C-alpha positions in Angstrom: 109.0 93.0 136.1 106.6 91.9 138.9 106.0 88.2 139.6 107.3 86.8 136.2 106.0 83.5 135.1 108.5 80.7 134.2 107.5 77.7 132.2 109.5 74.6 133.3 109.7 71.9 130.6 111.3 68.9 132.2 110.3 65.2 132.2 112.7 64.2 135.0 110.6 64.5 138.1 113.4 65.1 140.7 115.0 67.8 138.5 111.6 69.4 137.8 110.8 69.4 141.5 114.1 71.0 142.3 113.5 73.8 139.8 110.0 74.3 140.9 110.9 74.4 144.6 113.7 76.9 143.9 111.3 79.1 141.9 108.6 78.9 144.6 111.1 79.7 147.4 112.1 82.9 145.5 108.5 83.9 144.8 108.5 83.3 141.0 105.3 82.0 139.5 105.7 78.9 137.4 104.1 76.4 135.0 105.3 72.9 134.2 105.2 70.6 131.2 106.6 67.1 131.0 106.9 66.7 127.2 107.2 68.7 124.0 103.5 68.7 123.0 102.4 69.9 126.4 105.2 72.5 126.4 104.1 74.0 123.1 100.5 74.1 124.2 101.4 75.8 127.6 103.8 78.3 125.9 101.2 79.3 123.3 98.2 79.6 125.8 100.0 81.2 128.8 102.8 83.2 127.1 105.3 82.9 130.0 108.0 85.4 130.6 110.8 82.8 130.5 111.1 79.2 129.5 113.4 76.6 131.1 113.8 73.8 128.6 115.3 70.3 128.8 116.4 68.9 125.4 115.8 65.2 126.2 112.0 65.1 126.2 110.1 61.8 125.7 108.1 62.7 122.7 110.3 65.1 120.7 113.7 66.7 120.8 113.9 70.0 122.7 115.5 71.6 119.6 112.2 71.1 117.8 110.4 72.7 120.7 112.6 75.8 120.4 112.0 76.0 116.6 108.2 75.7 117.1 108.1 78.4 119.8 110.4 80.7 117.7 107.9 80.4 114.7 105.6 82.7 116.7 107.3 84.1 119.8 110.5 85.7 121.0 110.0 84.7 124.7 113.4 84.0 126.3 114.4 80.3 126.3 117.1 79.0 128.7 118.1 75.4 127.9 118.9 73.2 130.9 120.5 70.0 129.5 122.8 67.1 130.3 124.2 67.5 126.7 127.5 69.2 127.2 129.1 69.1 123.8 129.8 72.4 122.0 127.9 71.1 119.0 124.7 70.6 121.1 125.0 74.1 122.5 125.6 75.6 119.1 122.6 73.7 117.7 120.3 75.0 120.5 121.5 78.6 120.2 121.3 78.5 116.4 117.7 77.2 116.8 116.8 80.3 118.9 117.7 79.5 122.5 118.9 82.5 124.5 121.1 80.7 127.1 122.4 77.2 127.9 123.0 75.7 131.3 124.6 72.3 131.6 123.4 69.7 134.1 124.3 69.1 136.9 123.8 72.8 137.8 123.7 74.8 141.1 120.4 76.5 142.0 122.5 79.7 142.6 123.6 79.7 138.9 120.1 78.8 137.7 118.7 81.9 139.6 121.5 84.1 138.3 120.8 83.1 134.7 117.1 83.8 135.3 117.8 87.2 136.9 120.1 88.3 134.0 117.4 87.2 131.5 114.6 89.1 133.3 116.8 92.2 133.7 117.7 92.2 130.0 114.0 91.7 129.1 113.0 94.6 131.3 115.6 96.9 129.8 114.5 96.0 126.3 110.9 96.6 127.1 111.8 99.9 128.7 113.9 101.0 125.7 111.1 100.0 123.3 108.5 101.9 125.3 110.7 105.0 125.3 111.9 105.0 121.7 109.1 105.5 119.2 111.3 106.2 116.2 111.9 104.0 113.2 115.5 103.2 112.3 116.4 103.2 108.6 119.6 102.2 107.1 119.5 101.4 103.3 116.8 98.8 102.9 116.9 97.8 106.6 114.3 99.3 109.0 113.6 98.7 112.7 110.4 99.8 114.3 111.5 99.9 118.0 108.0 100.4 119.3 106.6 97.4 117.4 109.7 95.3 117.9 109.9 94.5 114.2 112.7 94.6 111.7 112.2 94.6 108.0 114.5 94.3 104.9 113.3 95.8 101.7 109.7 95.9 103.2 109.7 92.2 104.2 109.5 91.4 107.9 112.6 89.5 109.1 111.9 86.4 111.2 114.4 87.1 113.9 114.9 85.3 117.2 114.8 87.4 120.4 118.6 87.3 120.6 119.1 88.2 116.9 116.7 91.2 117.4 118.6 92.4 120.5 121.9 92.2 118.7 120.5 94.0 115.6 119.1 96.8 117.8 122.4 97.2 119.7 124.4 97.5 116.5 121.8 99.8 114.9 121.8 102.2 117.9 125.6 102.4 117.6 125.8 102.7 113.8 129.3 103.5 112.7 130.9 102.5 116.0 133.0 99.4 116.5 131.5 97.5 119.4 133.9 95.1 121.1 133.0 91.5 122.0 133.1 92.5 125.7 130.8 95.5 125.2 128.3 93.4 123.3 128.3 90.4 125.7 128.0 92.8 128.7 125.1 94.6 127.0 123.2 91.4 125.9 124.0 88.9 128.7 125.1 91.2 131.5 128.4 89.3 131.7 131.6 88.4 129.7 132.3 84.7 129.8 134.3 82.9 127.1 131.2 80.8 126.3 129.3 84.0 125.7 131.8 85.1 123.0 131.4 81.8 121.3 127.6 82.2 121.5 127.9 85.7 120.1 129.6 84.4 117.0 126.8 81.9 116.4 124.1 84.5 116.8 125.9 87.0 114.5 126.3 84.3 111.9 122.5 83.5 111.9 121.7 87.3 111.9 123.8 87.9 108.9 122.2 85.1 107.0 118.9 87.0 107.4 119.9 90.6 106.6 122.8 90.3 104.2 121.6 89.9 100.5 125.2 88.9 99.5 126.8 86.8 102.2 130.2 87.0 100.5 130.1 90.9 100.5 128.3 92.0 103.7 126.7 95.5 103.5 125.5 96.0 107.0 127.6 94.2 109.7 131.3 94.5 109.5 133.6 92.1 111.4 136.7 93.5 113.1 138.7 90.3 113.7 139.6 89.9 117.3 137.8 93.1 118.3 134.1 93.0 117.6 131.5 94.2 115.1 130.2 97.4 113.5 127.0 98.4 111.8 127.9 100.2 108.6 125.9 103.2 107.3 124.3 102.2 104.0 123.3 104.9 101.5 
């Protein structure tokens, strides 16, 4: 991906300047927004490749920004926030964030998270371009070329992470995928926090594709091991 554009949503001027200087030094293009309203406008009009989002914005909570962007786009969102409680992280991931970096942060880790996200995005785009088939399993279909999943003919409103997980499971239907395999494939790493995030994303994905949540048809949990996409007749 050549010269990706990063939208930096941050009202704290010193932090925003640090992020922007880091991006500029490493030859990334960038846009900035100082509040939620400006952020949503910039995201919708410029369609950046990645979003860096602070949750503590002056006019609205960053969680609401995530939800609004997710209503029309799957662009990767990396939260950068001083909120360090697990409940805050889970709420952001549940709303549709792809990653969560806690302040204070090192610029090296910031750049590493960005590289992983861009690498994953490039692989997904490459896979979609090369795979023109439509996956069908029971009432679940995935059009890889269009990047759309449907259940019983109705389009599923999936976040980018939910869609990535669904595609990974679908392409390995019948196989048990370990937590390590999934986190390495999705995030490019295997940290304890990633496994916790995986459980959150899997829960939200299941809510959208399982007609009966008490008797799942598609995604089977193998406790302590991982998950498997079942073949549905």
